[in-house]
N, C-alpha and C positions, 0 to 999 in steps of 0.2 A: 787615594791620596788626593785628586782633583776635589773629590767630594767633600773631604778636608779643609780646603783649599776655599772652594765655592760656601762653605757653611761659615767660615771665619770670615771670609773679606767681601761677601757678596754684596752687604748691605754697603760698606764702605766703597766700594769701587759704584755700586748705583749713583749714592750721592755726588761723587765727584763728575760722573758723566750727567745725571742731571744737574747740577751746577751751570756746563757747557750748554746742553741744548733743550733746556725749559720744555721739555719735553716728556711726559713720563711714557707712552709706549716705545721711541726712538731709545730713549735711556735702557729700557730694560734690552731691547734688543740689541743696542750696543754690549753693554754688559753682560748678556747671554756671547755675543759675539767674543769678547773680551775671553771670556771661560774656556770657549771654545781653541782660542788660538795659543792660550796657555797650556791647554792638553795636549795640542797637535806640536808645540814646544815647551813642553816639560822635561826632555831630555836635555835641554839647552840649560836649563836652569841649574848654577852649579853651586850655589849658596855664596858665592861673591857680594850680593848685597841682601837685606831683607827679603823674603817672600813677596812683603808687602809692596816694596819698591817697586819689583819688576811686574807685579801684577799692574800696578799705577801707570807704568812704563807701558805695557799691553794695552791697557786702557785708553791711554793718550795719546798712541798711536792709533788706535781702533776711531778714536772721535775725532782726530785730526784729519784721518783719511776718511770720513764720513762728510767731514766741512768742507775738502775739496773735491767732493764730488758733487754737492749743493753749491748753487751760486745766485743768490750773493750770501754771502755767510751770514749768518744768522747772529743779531748781537747778543751778549748775553741779558738774561735779566731784562729784558725789555718790559715784561711785564711781571710785577709781584709774586714772589713764591709766598702762598697763603701759609701762617703760623698754624700747625695741626692743631695744637693744643687749645682747648677752647677758653682756658682759664687764663691765657696771656690777654694782659689789659688791651687796649684800643691805643693806649701809648706805647706799648712795647711792640705793639704791631707795627704803629704810623713806622715807630725807628728801624725797625726791620726790612719796611718797604724802603725806607728811606734810603739806607744800606744799601739794599740791593740796586735800587736805580741809582746809586754813585757809582758802583762796581757797573755796571752797563756802562757808563760813559769811560769807562779807563780802556787804554788799546788792549788788544790780547794779551801781550806778556805781561801787563801787568794784572790784569784781569789772572791768568794763570797762577802766579805766586801767590795771590791775596788768596783763591780758591785751598790751593795746595798749603798754603805754609797759615794762614791766619782760621780758614773754615773747618779744611781738613787736617790742619796740626799734623803735618808734616814737618821733621826736621829741617834743617839746611841742606845737611847730607843728602835726606831721601830725596829732598825736592829737585837737589843739582843730580840727582842721579834718574830721577825723571823727567826732566827737562833737557837735559844733556845740558848743562852749564857749569860753569866751574863755581865752587860754595861764595866763592868772592863775589860772582856776580846777582847769585842768587840774595845775597843781603844785601847789594847795592839797589837792586831792584826792588826788592823787599820794600826797602826804607823809601824810594823813590815813589812807590805806588801806593805806601800808606801816605807821604807827603801829598801826593797828588789824589788820591781818595779823599781829605782831609780838605784839602782847597773845594773841593765839588760840594762835599758837604757844607762848609761854611758857605759858600756863594749860593747854596739852595735857602739859607735860614735868610740871608740878608737882602 
């Protein structure tokens, strides 16, 4: 059972954690820890939410615990994430780096909702479950985060 979960979701969970910690080794360690916790707690999964959402919640908690143990909390995306595809144009890469730099300037709750909703493409319901927020809070925070992100990007161009 856990092997199937791992094969199906390891890449998504790793990417989510990597966006938070910006370090491949730490992301790998936290991803492994997430799946170990999922294995230990597998009897607690009752199917009330999607498995993916349940795993994201474990990943979120694991990552937040990591941040609580480290001081100061590192900010997301301090350095640009390099686009893997060599075929990406310089302009596209610059735009992606600009976006990540702008996201790094957002407060934590805005970063979380942007990563989950817009980068990881979770639904409002899934995001609410991961963050333990109401769906209306997810919608409101997403709108505010996008608005703030746009202002940051606009100011960078001006």
